[in-house]
Structures are given as structure tokens and as C-alpha cells.
A tleap script that builds the chain and sets N, CA, C and O, in Angstrom:
source leaprc.protein.ff14SB
mol = sequence {
  NMET GLY LEU ARG LEU ARG VAL ASP GLY GLU
  SER ILE ASN LEU ASP GLU VAL TYR VAL GLU
  ASN GLU CYS LYS LYS VAL SER ASN ASN GLU
  SER VAL ASP VAL GLU MET LEU TYR ASP PHE
  LEU ALA ARG CYS ARG ASP LYS VAL SER LEU
  GLU ASP TYR CYS ARG LEU TYR ILE VAL LEU
  GLY ILE SER GLU PHE LEU CYS PRO SER ARG
  LYS GLY THR ILE PHE PRO ILE LEU PHE THR
  ILE VAL ASP ASP LEU SER SER VAL GLY LYS
  TYR ASN TRP GLY GLY LEU VAL TYR GLU TYR
  LEU VAL GLY SER MET CYS ASN ALA SER MET
  PHE LEU LYS GLU LYS GLY LYS LYS ARG HIE
  LEU HIE ILE LEU CYS CYS VAL TYR LEU LEU
  GLN VAL ILE CYS CASN
}
set mol.1.N position { 4.096 -9.659 -13.511 }
set mol.1.CA position { 3.352 -10.775 -14.046 }
set mol.1.C position { 3.632 -12.036 -13.237 }
set mol.1.O position { 2.772 -12.913 -13.143 }
set mol.2.N position { 4.820 -12.138 -12.655 }
set mol.2.CA position { 5.161 -13.301 -11.861 }
set mol.2.C position { 4.329 -13.410 -10.595 }
set mol.2.O position { 4.181 -14.498 -10.038 }
set mol.3.N position { 3.784 -12.288 -10.138 }
set mol.3.CA position { 2.936 -12.292 -8.951 }
set mol.3.C position { 1.471 -12.509 -9.308 }
set mol.3.O position { 0.614 -12.592 -8.429 }
set mol.4.N position { 1.194 -12.600 -10.600 }
set mol.4.CA position { -0.174 -12.757 -11.101 }
set mol.4.C position { -1.036 -11.540 -10.805 }
set mol.4.O position { -2.245 -11.659 -10.610 }
set mol.5.N position { -0.417 -10.383 -10.773 }
set mol.5.CA position { -1.164 -9.148 -10.591 }
set mol.5.C position { -1.558 -8.618 -11.959 }
set mol.5.O position { -0.830 -8.781 -12.938 }
set mol.6.N position { -2.688 -8.000 -12.011 }
set mol.6.CA position { -3.180 -7.423 -13.256 }
set mol.6.C position { -2.218 -6.336 -13.739 }
set mol.6.O position { -1.787 -5.491 -12.955 }
set mol.7.N position { -1.883 -6.361 -15.032 }
set mol.7.CA position { -0.941 -5.376 -15.587 }
set mol.7.C position { -1.615 -4.430 -16.575 }
set mol.7.O position { -0.937 -3.723 -17.320 }
set mol.8.N position { -2.912 -4.415 -16.582 }
set mol.8.CA position { -3.638 -3.425 -17.375 }
set mol.8.C position { -4.762 -2.887 -16.500 }
set mol.8.O position { -5.028 -3.418 -15.421 }
set mol.9.N position { -5.399 -1.866 -16.956 }
set mol.9.CA position { -6.467 -1.256 -16.179 }
set mol.9.C position { -6.086 0.136 -15.721 }
set mol.9.O position { -5.084 0.701 -16.157 }
set mol.10.N position { -6.892 0.672 -14.846 }
set mol.10.CA position { -6.680 2.037 -14.358 }
set mol.10.C position { -5.429 2.120 -13.492 }
set mol.10.O position { -5.162 1.246 -12.667 }
set mol.11.N position { -4.675 3.184 -13.697 }
set mol.11.CA position { -3.481 3.414 -12.879 }
set mol.11.C position { -3.881 3.920 -11.498 }
set mol.11.O position { -4.942 4.515 -11.316 }
set mol.12.N position { -3.014 3.670 -10.545 }
set mol.12.CA position { -3.232 4.134 -9.179 }
set mol.12.C position { -2.128 5.128 -8.844 }
set mol.12.O position { -0.942 4.815 -8.949 }
set mol.13.N position { -2.526 6.311 -8.445 }
set mol.13.CA position { -1.583 7.330 -8.025 }
set mol.13.C position { -1.596 7.369 -6.499 }
set mol.13.O position { -2.554 7.856 -5.899 }
set mol.14.N position { -0.542 6.861 -5.871 }
set mol.14.CA position { -0.505 6.784 -4.410 }
set mol.14.C position { -0.486 8.151 -3.743 }
set mol.14.O position { -0.780 8.258 -2.552 }
set mol.15.N position { -0.149 9.193 -4.484 }
set mol.15.CA position { -0.115 10.548 -3.928 }
set mol.15.C position { -1.444 11.271 -4.099 }
set mol.15.O position { -1.591 12.417 -3.674 }
set mol.16.N position { -2.397 10.612 -4.713 }
set mol.16.CA position { -3.676 11.246 -5.018 }
set mol.16.C position { -4.443 11.595 -3.748 }
set mol.16.O position { -4.449 10.848 -2.769 }
set mol.17.N position { -5.083 12.745 -3.800 }
set mol.17.CA position { -5.944 13.165 -2.705 }
set mol.17.C position { -7.242 12.376 -2.845 }
set mol.17.O position { -7.697 12.114 -3.959 }
set mol.18.N position { -7.812 12.014 -1.762 }
set mol.18.CA position { -9.002 11.176 -1.791 }
set mol.18.C position { -10.196 11.906 -1.192 }
set mol.18.O position { -10.062 12.924 -0.513 }
set mol.19.N position { -11.356 11.351 -1.469 }
set mol.19.CA position { -12.590 11.876 -0.901 }
set mol.19.C position { -12.880 11.098 0.382 }
set mol.19.O position { -12.624 9.896 0.451 }
set mol.20.N position { -13.401 11.764 1.374 }
set mol.20.CA position { -13.728 11.089 2.637 }
set mol.20.C position { -14.685 9.932 2.364 }
set mol.20.O position { -15.628 10.069 1.585 }
set mol.21.N position { -14.438 8.806 3.000 }
set mol.21.CA position { -15.277 7.635 2.782 }
set mol.21.C position { -15.456 6.872 4.087 }
set mol.21.O position { -14.877 7.232 5.112 }
set mol.22.N position { -16.255 5.825 4.042 }
set mol.22.CA position { -16.594 5.058 5.241 }
set mol.22.C position { -15.370 4.399 5.879 }
set mol.22.O position { -15.202 4.455 7.098 }
set mol.23.N position { -14.520 3.778 5.067 }
set mol.23.CA position { -13.368 3.049 5.613 }
set mol.23.C position { -12.403 3.968 6.346 }
set mol.23.O position { -11.789 3.550 7.327 }
set mol.24.N position { -12.256 5.184 5.904 }
set mol.24.CA position { -11.299 6.108 6.503 }
set mol.24.C position { -11.741 6.551 7.891 }
set mol.24.O position { -10.946 7.119 8.639 }
set mol.25.N position { -12.972 6.303 8.237 }
set mol.25.CA position { -13.482 6.729 9.534 }
set mol.25.C position { -12.886 5.927 10.691 }
set mol.25.O position { -13.266 6.129 11.844 }
set mol.26.N position { -11.959 5.020 10.391 }
set mol.26.CA position { -11.236 4.274 11.417 }
set mol.26.C position { -10.490 5.243 12.313 }
set mol.26.O position { -10.342 5.008 13.512 }
set mol.27.N position { -10.026 6.324 11.730 }
set mol.27.CA position { -9.211 7.278 12.458 }
set mol.27.C position { -9.786 8.674 12.304 }
set mol.27.O position { -10.290 9.039 11.242 }
set mol.28.N position { -9.706 9.439 13.363 }
set mol.28.CA position { -10.169 10.826 13.305 }
set mol.28.C position { -9.123 11.757 12.724 }
set mol.28.O position { -9.434 12.876 12.315 }
set mol.29.N position { -7.865 11.286 12.688 }
set mol.29.CA position { -6.821 12.161 12.165 }
set mol.29.C position { -6.525 11.833 10.703 }
set mol.29.O position { -7.113 10.913 10.135 }
set mol.30.N position { -5.634 12.569 10.115 }
set mol.30.CA position { -5.325 12.432 8.693 }
set mol.30.C position { -4.552 11.156 8.370 }
set mol.30.O position { -4.752 10.566 7.308 }
set mol.31.N position { -3.687 10.733 9.257 }
set mol.31.CA position { -2.771 9.645 8.962 }
set mol.31.C position { -3.206 8.349 9.657 }
set mol.31.O position { -3.494 8.335 10.853 }
set mol.32.N position { -3.245 7.270 8.882 }
set mol.32.CA position { -3.541 5.955 9.425 }
set mol.32.C position { -2.324 5.092 9.150 }
set mol.32.O position { -1.806 5.081 8.033 }
set mol.33.N position { -1.866 4.371 10.164 }
set mol.33.CA position { -0.741 3.474 9.933 }
set mol.33.C position { -1.163 2.031 10.160 }
set mol.33.O position { -2.255 1.753 10.656 }
set mol.34.N position { -0.279 1.128 9.788 }
set mol.34.CA position { -0.560 -0.302 9.836 }
set mol.34.C position { -0.867 -0.750 11.265 }
set mol.34.O position { -1.800 -1.522 11.488 }
set mol.35.N position { -0.089 -0.271 12.222 }
set mol.35.CA position { -0.294 -0.662 13.617 }
set mol.35.C position { -1.678 -0.246 14.108 }
set mol.35.O position { -2.351 -1.008 14.802 }
set mol.36.N position { -2.097 0.962 13.745 }
set mol.36.CA position { -3.404 1.460 14.132 }
set mol.36.C position { -4.509 0.592 13.531 }
set mol.36.O position { -5.507 0.303 14.191 }
set mol.37.N position { -4.325 0.181 12.281 }
set mol.37.CA position { -5.325 -0.630 11.599 }
set mol.37.C position { -5.391 -2.039 12.198 }
set mol.37.O position { -6.482 -2.583 12.368 }
set mol.38.N position { -4.240 -2.634 12.517 }
set mol.38.CA position { -4.231 -3.930 13.203 }
set mol.38.C position { -5.010 -3.835 14.513 }
set mol.38.O position { -5.850 -4.683 14.812 }
set mol.39.N position { -4.719 -2.793 15.287 }
set mol.39.CA position { -5.370 -2.593 16.570 }
set mol.39.C position { -6.876 -2.436 16.401 }
set mol.39.O position { -7.655 -3.043 17.136 }
set mol.40.N position { -7.280 -1.629 15.438 }
set mol.40.CA position { -8.704 -1.406 15.189 }
set mol.40.C position { -9.401 -2.709 14.800 }
set mol.40.O position { -10.478 -3.014 15.311 }
set mol.41.N position { -8.793 -3.472 13.904 }
set mol.41.CA position { -9.409 -4.729 13.458 }
set mol.41.C position { -9.529 -5.737 14.604 }
set mol.41.O position { -10.495 -6.498 14.661 }
set mol.42.N position { -8.565 -5.744 15.503 }
set mol.42.CA position { -8.620 -6.657 16.646 }
set mol.42.C position { -9.675 -6.222 17.673 }
set mol.42.O position { -10.404 -7.056 18.210 }
set mol.43.N position { -9.750 -4.928 17.937 }
set mol.43.CA position { -10.668 -4.412 18.953 }
set mol.43.C position { -12.111 -4.318 18.490 }
set mol.43.O position { -13.033 -4.570 19.267 }
set mol.44.N position { -12.310 -3.962 17.242 }
set mol.44.CA position { -13.651 -3.586 16.782 }
set mol.44.C position { -14.277 -4.561 15.796 }
set mol.44.O position { -15.159 -4.180 15.026 }
set mol.45.N position { -13.837 -5.805 15.808 }
set mol.45.CA position { -14.343 -6.738 14.799 }
set mol.45.C position { -15.843 -6.975 14.926 }
set mol.45.O position { -16.496 -7.295 13.933 }
set mol.46.N position { -16.396 -6.829 16.111 }
set mol.46.CA position { -17.835 -7.015 16.290 }
set mol.46.C position { -18.617 -5.714 16.127 }
set mol.46.O position { -19.848 -5.724 16.117 }
set mol.47.N position { -17.908 -4.604 16.002 }
set mol.47.CA position { -18.568 -3.302 15.935 }
set mol.47.C position { -18.704 -2.755 14.522 }
set mol.47.O position { -19.421 -1.777 14.306 }
set mol.48.N position { -18.026 -3.372 13.553 }
set mol.48.CA position { -18.116 -2.907 12.167 }
set mol.48.C position { -18.776 -3.990 11.326 }
set mol.48.O position { -18.761 -5.169 11.682 }
set mol.49.N position { -19.344 -3.579 10.225 }
set mol.49.CA position { -19.986 -4.547 9.344 }
set mol.49.C position { -18.934 -5.470 8.730 }
set mol.49.O position { -17.761 -5.106 8.648 }
set mol.50.N position { -19.340 -6.632 8.310 }
set mol.50.CA position { -18.431 -7.588 7.697 }
set mol.50.C position { -17.794 -6.999 6.438 }
set mol.50.O position { -16.613 -7.222 6.171 }
set mol.51.N position { -18.576 -6.251 5.672 }
set mol.51.CA position { -18.057 -5.638 4.444 }
set mol.51.C position { -16.966 -4.612 4.764 }
set mol.51.O position { -15.929 -4.590 4.100 }
set mol.52.N position { -17.185 -3.768 5.767 }
set mol.52.CA position { -16.169 -2.785 6.151 }
set mol.52.C position { -14.928 -3.468 6.720 }
set mol.52.O position { -13.806 -3.027 6.469 }
set mol.53.N position { -15.123 -4.539 7.481 }
set mol.53.CA position { -13.994 -5.291 8.022 }
set mol.53.C position { -13.147 -5.848 6.878 }
set mol.53.O position { -11.919 -5.771 6.917 }
set mol.54.N position { -13.800 -6.406 5.864 }
set mol.54.CA position { -13.078 -6.936 4.697 }
set mol.54.C position { -12.336 -5.831 3.955 }
set mol.54.O position { -11.198 -6.023 3.527 }
set mol.55.N position { -12.973 -4.685 3.802 }
set mol.55.CA position { -12.319 -3.549 3.142 }
set mol.55.C position { -11.036 -3.162 3.872 }
set mol.55.O position { -9.985 -2.994 3.253 }
set mol.56.N position { -11.133 -3.024 5.178 }
set mol.56.CA position { -9.971 -2.627 5.964 }
set mol.56.C position { -8.882 -3.696 5.941 }
set mol.56.O position { -7.692 -3.382 5.937 }
set mol.57.N position { -9.292 -4.942 5.927 }
set mol.57.CA position { -8.324 -6.037 5.864 }
set mol.57.C position { -7.592 -6.036 4.525 }
set mol.57.O position { -6.398 -6.331 4.470 }
set mol.58.N position { -8.295 -5.710 3.456 }
set mol.58.CA position { -7.669 -5.605 2.132 }
set mol.58.C position { -6.684 -4.439 2.109 }
set mol.58.O position { -5.582 -4.578 1.579 }
set mol.59.N position { -7.064 -3.295 2.674 }
set mol.59.CA position { -6.149 -2.147 2.772 }
set mol.59.C position { -4.889 -2.557 3.528 }
set mol.59.O position { -3.776 -2.215 3.130 }
set mol.60.N position { -5.075 -3.285 4.611 }
set mol.60.CA position { -3.943 -3.756 5.400 }
set mol.60.C position { -3.039 -4.667 4.569 }
set mol.60.O position { -1.816 -4.532 4.612 }
set mol.61.N position { -3.628 -5.583 3.823 }
set mol.61.CA position { -2.845 -6.485 2.975 }
set mol.61.C position { -2.056 -5.749 1.908 }
set mol.61.O position { -0.886 -6.049 1.674 }
set mol.62.N position { -2.692 -4.793 1.265 }
set mol.62.CA position { -2.012 -4.002 0.237 }
set mol.62.C position { -0.865 -3.222 0.868 }
set mol.62.O position { 0.230 -3.154 0.309 }
set mol.63.N position { -1.118 -2.636 2.034 }
set mol.63.CA position { -0.115 -1.804 2.702 }
set mol.63.C position { 1.058 -2.616 3.248 }
set mol.63.O position { 2.175 -2.105 3.328 }
set mol.64.N position { 0.824 -3.844 3.615 }
set mol.64.CA position { 1.889 -4.681 4.155 }
set mol.64.C position { 2.616 -5.472 3.073 }
set mol.64.O position { 3.818 -5.708 3.188 }
set mol.65.N position { 1.915 -5.879 2.038 }
set mol.65.CA position { 2.471 -6.796 1.050 }
set mol.65.C position { 2.899 -6.102 -0.243 }
set mol.65.O position { 4.020 -6.306 -0.709 }
set mol.66.N position { 2.028 -5.290 -0.823 }
set mol.66.CA position { 2.326 -4.692 -2.127 }
set mol.66.C position { 3.070 -3.365 -2.037 }
set mol.66.O position { 3.980 -3.115 -2.828 }
set mol.67.N position { 2.702 -2.519 -1.097 }
set mol.67.CA position { 3.293 -1.175 -0.992 }
set mol.67.C position { 3.674 -0.846 0.448 }
set mol.67.O position { 3.111 0.076 1.037 }
set mol.68.N position { 4.613 -1.581 1.016 }
set mol.68.CA position { 4.984 -1.317 2.412 }
set mol.68.C position { 5.811 -0.040 2.550 }
set mol.68.O position { 6.502 0.378 1.621 }
set mol.69.N position { 5.725 0.556 3.714 }
set mol.69.CA position { 6.569 1.719 3.997 }
set mol.69.C position { 7.287 1.467 5.310 }
set mol.69.O position { 6.798 0.712 6.150 }
set mol.70.N position { 8.430 2.085 5.492 }
set mol.70.CA position { 9.211 1.888 6.726 }
set mol.70.C position { 8.457 2.386 7.949 }
set mol.70.O position { 8.579 1.805 9.027 }
set mol.71.N position { 7.697 3.429 7.802 }
set mol.71.CA position { 6.964 3.996 8.932 }
set mol.71.C position { 5.614 3.318 9.139 }
set mol.71.O position { 4.937 3.580 10.133 }
set mol.72.N position { 5.220 2.457 8.220 }
set mol.72.CA position { 3.946 1.760 8.338 }
set mol.72.C position { 2.743 2.586 7.942 }
set mol.72.O position { 1.605 2.198 8.205 }
set mol.73.N position { 2.990 3.734 7.306 }
set mol.73.CA position { 1.863 4.576 6.909 }
set mol.73.C position { 1.090 3.925 5.762 }
set mol.73.O position { 1.640 3.177 4.954 }
set mol.74.N position { -0.185 4.236 5.724 }
set mol.74.CA position { -1.065 3.706 4.691 }
set mol.74.C position { -1.419 4.839 3.751 }
set mol.74.O position { -1.795 5.926 4.189 }
set mol.75.N position { -1.297 4.586 2.454 }
set mol.75.CA position { -1.646 5.603 1.467 }
set mol.75.C position { -3.156 5.824 1.495 }
set mol.75.O position { -3.916 4.872 1.321 }
set mol.76.N position { -3.607 7.063 1.712 }
set mol.76.CA position { -5.038 7.347 1.852 }
set mol.76.C position { -5.889 6.917 0.652 }
set mol.76.O position { -7.059 6.576 0.824 }
set mol.77.N position { -5.330 6.928 -0.543 }
set mol.77.CA position { -6.108 6.566 -1.724 }
set mol.77.C position { -6.590 5.114 -1.654 }
set mol.77.O position { -7.588 4.764 -2.284 }
set mol.78.N position { -5.893 4.276 -0.897 }
set mol.78.CA position { -6.299 2.869 -0.789 }
set mol.78.C position { -7.675 2.725 -0.160 }
set mol.78.O position { -8.422 1.811 -0.510 }
set mol.79.N position { -8.017 3.611 0.763 }
set mol.79.CA position { -9.344 3.570 1.372 }
set mol.79.C position { -10.429 3.842 0.327 }
set mol.79.O position { -11.485 3.210 0.344 }
set mol.80.N position { -10.166 4.770 -0.567 }
set mol.80.CA position { -11.117 5.081 -1.616 }
set mol.80.C position { -11.241 3.921 -2.600 }
set mol.80.O position { -12.342 3.605 -3.052 }
set mol.81.N position { -10.123 3.290 -2.931 }
set mol.81.CA position { -10.140 2.172 -3.877 }
set mol.81.C position { -10.987 1.023 -3.355 }
set mol.81.O position { -11.772 0.447 -4.109 }
set mol.82.N position { -10.845 0.679 -2.082 }
set mol.82.CA position { -11.593 -0.463 -1.546 }
set mol.82.C position { -13.016 -0.103 -1.123 }
set mol.82.O position { -13.775 -0.977 -0.707 }
set mol.83.N position { -13.377 1.156 -1.225 }
set mol.83.CA position { -14.747 1.545 -0.883 }
set mol.83.C position { -15.759 0.792 -1.741 }
set mol.83.O position { -16.848 0.465 -1.270 }
set mol.84.N position { -15.410 0.516 -2.988 }
set mol.84.CA position { -16.251 -0.288 -3.876 }
set mol.84.C position { -15.507 -1.586 -4.164 }
set mol.84.O position { -14.697 -1.654 -5.088 }
set mol.85.N position { -15.786 -2.616 -3.366 }
set mol.85.CA position { -15.052 -3.874 -3.487 }
set mol.85.C position { -15.192 -4.512 -4.868 }
set mol.85.O position { -14.280 -5.203 -5.325 }
set mol.86.N position { -16.315 -4.289 -5.530 }
set mol.86.CA position { -16.505 -4.903 -6.840 }
set mol.86.C position { -15.612 -4.298 -7.913 }
set mol.86.O position { -15.436 -4.900 -8.972 }
set mol.87.N position { -15.042 -3.116 -7.664 }
set mol.87.CA position { -14.205 -2.469 -8.679 }
set mol.87.C position { -12.707 -2.592 -8.395 }
set mol.87.O position { -11.903 -2.052 -9.155 }
set mol.88.N position { -12.310 -3.277 -7.335 }
set mol.88.CA position { -10.893 -3.402 -6.984 }
set mol.88.C position { -10.112 -4.056 -8.125 }
set mol.88.O position { -8.950 -3.717 -8.348 }
set mol.89.N position { -10.724 -4.972 -8.834 }
set mol.89.CA position { -10.055 -5.675 -9.916 }
set mol.89.C position { -9.817 -4.855 -11.167 }
set mol.89.O position { -9.144 -5.327 -12.083 }
set mol.90.N position { -10.336 -3.663 -11.238 }
set mol.90.CA position { -10.164 -2.862 -12.459 }
set mol.90.C position { -8.843 -2.096 -12.482 }
set mol.90.O position { -8.518 -1.460 -13.484 }
set mol.91.N position { -8.087 -2.149 -11.402 }
set mol.91.CA position { -6.857 -1.366 -11.309 }
set mol.91.C position { -5.631 -2.150 -11.761 }
set mol.91.O position { -5.616 -3.380 -11.729 }
set mol.92.N position { -4.614 -1.421 -12.181 }
set mol.92.CA position { -3.347 -1.985 -12.639 }
set mol.92.C position { -2.440 -2.200 -11.429 }
set mol.92.O position { -1.560 -1.382 -11.159 }
set mol.93.N position { -2.648 -3.288 -10.708 }
set mol.93.CA position { -1.893 -3.568 -9.490 }
set mol.93.C position { -0.447 -3.922 -9.803 }
set mol.93.O position { 0.459 -3.558 -9.052 }
set mol.94.N position { -0.224 -4.629 -10.905 }
set mol.94.CA position { 1.146 -4.973 -11.299 }
set mol.94.C position { 1.965 -3.732 -11.600 }
set mol.94.O position { 3.126 -3.637 -11.203 }
set mol.95.N position { 1.366 -2.784 -12.298 }
set mol.95.CA position { 2.044 -1.530 -12.607 }
set mol.95.C position { 2.350 -0.735 -11.347 }
set mol.95.O position { 3.414 -0.128 -11.234 }
set mol.96.N position { 1.416 -0.740 -10.401 }
set mol.96.CA position { 1.626 -0.031 -9.145 }
set mol.96.C position { 2.828 -0.598 -8.396 }
set mol.96.O position { 3.688 0.152 -7.934 }
set mol.97.N position { 2.884 -1.921 -8.276 }
set mol.97.CA position { 3.980 -2.560 -7.547 }
set mol.97.C position { 5.308 -2.304 -8.251 }
set mol.97.O position { 6.321 -2.053 -7.599 }
set mol.98.N position { 5.304 -2.366 -9.571 }
set mol.98.CA position { 6.530 -2.122 -10.341 }
set mol.98.C position { 6.998 -0.681 -10.170 }
set mol.98.O position { 8.178 -0.440 -9.913 }
set mol.99.N position { 6.088 0.273 -10.309 }
set mol.99.CA position { 6.453 1.683 -10.167 }
set mol.99.C position { 6.944 1.986 -8.747 }
set mol.99.O position { 7.857 2.792 -8.567 }
set mol.100.N position { 6.359 1.360 -7.767 }
set mol.100.CA position { 6.774 1.548 -6.378 }
set mol.100.C position { 8.206 1.041 -6.185 }
set mol.100.O position { 9.017 1.685 -5.520 }
set mol.101.N position { 8.505 -0.113 -6.771 }
set mol.101.CA position { 9.862 -0.674 -6.704 }
set mol.101.C position { 10.858 0.238 -7.412 }
set mol.101.O position { 11.906 0.568 -6.856 }
set mol.102.N position { 10.537 0.642 -8.630 }
set mol.102.CA position { 11.449 1.487 -9.403 }
set mol.102.C position { 11.683 2.820 -8.688 }
set mol.102.O position { 12.815 3.301 -8.639 }
set mol.103.N position { 10.645 3.409 -8.142 }
set mol.103.CA position { 10.795 4.666 -7.407 }
set mol.103.C position { 11.710 4.504 -6.200 }
set mol.103.O position { 12.536 5.371 -5.915 }
set mol.104.N position { 11.559 3.401 -5.502 }
set mol.104.CA position { 12.402 3.134 -4.343 }
set mol.104.C position { 13.855 2.915 -4.759 }
set mol.104.O position { 14.772 3.376 -4.080 }
set mol.105.N position { 14.063 2.220 -5.860 }
set mol.105.CA position { 15.429 1.987 -6.347 }
set mol.105.C position { 16.068 3.288 -6.832 }
set mol.105.O position { 17.269 3.490 -6.654 }
set mol.106.N position { 15.286 4.162 -7.434 }
set mol.106.CA position { 15.807 5.466 -7.859 }
set mol.106.C position { 16.229 6.291 -6.649 }
set mol.106.O position { 17.278 6.934 -6.666 }
set mol.107.N position { 15.416 6.272 -5.609 }
set mol.107.CA position { 15.778 6.993 -4.386 }
set mol.107.C position { 17.060 6.428 -3.780 }
set mol.107.O position { 17.913 7.179 -3.308 }
set mol.108.N position { 17.192 5.100 -3.795 }
set mol.108.CA position { 18.407 4.464 -3.267 }
set mol.108.C position { 19.617 4.849 -4.101 }
set mol.108.O position { 20.696 5.093 -3.560 }
set mol.109.N position { 19.444 4.906 -5.411 }
set mol.109.CA position { 20.539 5.282 -6.302 }
set mol.109.C position { 21.006 6.711 -6.028 }
set mol.109.O position { 22.205 6.986 -5.982 }
set mol.110.N position { 20.050 7.609 -5.849 }
set mol.110.CA position { 20.403 8.995 -5.554 }
set mol.110.C position { 21.113 9.089 -4.206 }
set mol.110.O position { 22.046 9.876 -4.047 }
set mol.111.N position { 20.682 8.305 -3.256 }
set mol.111.CA position { 21.311 8.266 -1.945 }
set mol.111.C position { 22.762 7.803 -2.066 }
set mol.111.O position { 23.655 8.382 -1.446 }
set mol.112.N position { 22.996 6.763 -2.860 }
set mol.112.CA position { 24.354 6.245 -3.031 }
set mol.112.C position { 25.264 7.253 -3.732 }
set mol.112.O position { 26.455 7.331 -3.430 }
set mol.113.N position { 24.706 8.027 -4.670 }
set mol.113.CA position { 25.494 9.035 -5.374 }
set mol.113.C position { 25.923 10.163 -4.444 }
set mol.113.O position { 26.991 10.749 -4.622 }
set mol.114.N position { 25.086 10.467 -3.450 }
set mol.114.CA position { 25.413 11.541 -2.515 }
set mol.114.C position { 26.533 11.149 -1.570 }
set mol.114.O position { 27.239 12.018 -1.058 }
set mol.115.N position { 26.708 9.870 -1.330 }
set mol.115.CA position { 27.768 9.348 -0.463 }
set mol.115.C position { 27.778 10.053 0.889 }
set mol.115.O position { 28.798 10.575 1.339 }
set mol.116.N position { 26.629 10.049 1.505 }
set mol.116.CA position { 26.511 10.657 2.836 }
set mol.116.C position { 27.147 9.786 3.900 }
set mol.116.O position { 27.804 8.789 3.603 }
set mol.117.N position { 26.942 10.177 5.130 }
set mol.117.CA position { 27.537 9.460 6.255 }
set mol.117.C position { 26.785 8.168 6.584 }
set mol.117.O position { 27.322 7.298 7.270 }
set mol.118.N position { 25.576 8.040 6.112 }
set mol.118.CA position { 24.807 6.833 6.385 }
set mol.118.C position { 25.422 5.656 5.637 }
set mol.118.O position { 25.927 5.805 4.524 }
set mol.119.N position { 25.374 4.501 6.257 }
set mol.119.CA position { 26.006 3.319 5.679 }
set mol.119.C position { 25.008 2.268 5.214 }
set mol.119.O position { 25.407 1.193 4.768 }
set mol.120.N position { 23.752 2.556 5.308 }
set mol.120.CA position { 22.752 1.604 4.842 }
set mol.120.C position { 21.580 2.354 4.214 }
set mol.120.O position { 21.386 3.545 4.456 }
set mol.121.N position { 20.815 1.645 3.416 }
set mol.121.CA position { 19.635 2.228 2.799 }
set mol.121.C position { 18.557 1.161 2.723 }
set mol.121.O position { 18.832 -0.030 2.873 }
set mol.122.N position { 17.354 1.591 2.494 }
set mol.122.CA position { 16.215 0.685 2.429 }
set mol.122.C position { 15.551 0.814 1.072 }
set mol.122.O position { 15.330 1.918 0.573 }
set mol.123.N position { 15.240 -0.323 0.485 }
set mol.123.CA position { 14.461 -0.344 -0.743 }
set mol.123.C position { 13.078 -0.834 -0.359 }
set mol.123.O position { 12.918 -1.934 0.169 }
set mol.124.N position { 12.087 -0.011 -0.628 }
set mol.124.CA position { 10.721 -0.348 -0.283 }
set mol.124.C position { 10.030 -0.963 -1.481 }
set mol.124.O position { 9.975 -0.363 -2.554 }
set mol.125.N position { 9.505 -2.155 -1.297 }
set mol.125.CA position { 8.769 -2.795 -2.383 }
set mol.125.C position { 8.198 -4.104 -1.882 }
set mol.125.O position { 8.396 -4.499 -0.733 }
set mol.126.N position { 7.504 -4.747 -2.754 }
set mol.126.CA position { 7.000 -6.082 -2.496 }
set mol.126.C position { 8.180 -7.043 -2.596 }
set mol.126.O position { 8.755 -7.205 -3.672 }
set mol.127.N position { 8.541 -7.674 -1.501 }
set mol.127.CA position { 9.723 -8.537 -1.449 }
set mol.127.C position { 9.621 -9.668 -2.468 }
set mol.127.O position { 10.625 -10.061 -3.062 }
set mol.128.N position { 8.438 -10.182 -2.667 }
set mol.128.CA position { 8.266 -11.280 -3.626 }
set mol.128.C position { 8.571 -10.845 -5.048 }
set mol.128.O position { 9.005 -11.656 -5.866 }
set mol.129.N position { 8.349 -9.567 -5.351 }
set mol.129.CA position { 8.691 -9.064 -6.676 }
set mol.129.C position { 10.195 -9.124 -6.889 }
set mol.129.O position { 10.651 -9.486 -7.974 }
set mol.130.N position { 10.966 -8.778 -5.878 }
set mol.130.CA position { 12.421 -8.876 -5.992 }
set mol.130.C position { 12.856 -10.321 -6.208 }
set mol.130.O position { 13.799 -10.571 -6.959 }
set mol.131.N position { 12.190 -11.272 -5.565 }
set mol.131.CA position { 12.524 -12.684 -5.750 }
set mol.131.C position { 12.235 -13.132 -7.175 }
set mol.131.O position { 13.003 -13.900 -7.754 }
set mol.132.N position { 11.136 -12.658 -7.740 }
set mol.132.CA position { 10.783 -13.020 -9.114 }
set mol.132.C position { 11.798 -12.436 -10.086 }
set mol.132.O position { 12.207 -13.103 -11.036 }
set mol.133.N position { 12.209 -11.184 -9.848 }
set mol.133.CA position { 13.169 -10.524 -10.744 }
set mol.133.C position { 14.538 -11.190 -10.667 }
set mol.133.O position { 15.208 -11.356 -11.686 }
set mol.134.N position { 14.952 -11.570 -9.464 }
set mol.134.CA position { 16.295 -12.127 -9.276 }
set mol.134.C position { 16.414 -13.585 -9.736 }
set mol.134.O position { 17.520 -14.053 -10.006 }
set mol.135.N position { 15.325 -14.285 -9.826 }
set mol.135.CA position { 15.399 -15.701 -10.218 }
set mol.135.C position { 15.522 -15.872 -11.699 }
set mol.135.O position { 15.595 -17.000 -12.186 }
savepdb mol mol.pdb
quit
């Protein structure tokens, strides 16, 4: 709620399989990462429609700000969500960010319990959410 993200609406399952759509055609392969999307947006800004450019830019924002990953991979379901820009607001974005944070913290906790040889761990989440929680 501190981020002003909607906390009601349809849930988003980041592991969900998606249907092929226009935005996903950025890449011929299965996996799209943030670097690839930055490159595409810089190179092809005059070759795609303004609406598709906005869709891809929103996917990039979600992938970098709300649900970042260490490898920079983009969750495929995000392409399907932004396919209809008018319906983006119907999703529970606050719940998604919270669940992503909690899942990352659970993974970190399990890692710490194992006491492996690694001396550091990463918590993946929206950094601003951690600032809101800690204040």
C-alpha cells in the first residue's frame, strides 16, 4: 500500500504459461531478458507501433522495478498482461510485489538454514518495498 499499488483484483501467477501474443514477437526464442528488451527498444523504436513500444516499455518497467531477477529474465506472462493496456489496472500488483518479496525471503531463509559454503545471498524484490517496510 505504501507504493500505491492496487491490492485487490485479479492475481498474477508469474509461473503461468502464456499464449503467444504480439509483444512477445520481440524475440524468436523462448526467453526474453531485460538487456535484450533495452536493445530492441533502442534499435527498433521507429519500426514498431507506438502502442507496442509502450507495452514493451511497461514490461521493462515491471521487470526492473516490481519483479527484478538477478539474471534479468522477464516473466513471459507479463507480455500477455500488457497485450491489453486497458486491463492492466485490473490486476493485484501490490499482492504480486508482496508475494515476490516473501518468496525471495523464504528462499533466503532456507539457504541460511543449509549453512552452505556461500557467504552471501540475494533477496529479489522491489527495493522501495523494503524501504517502506523498514521505515
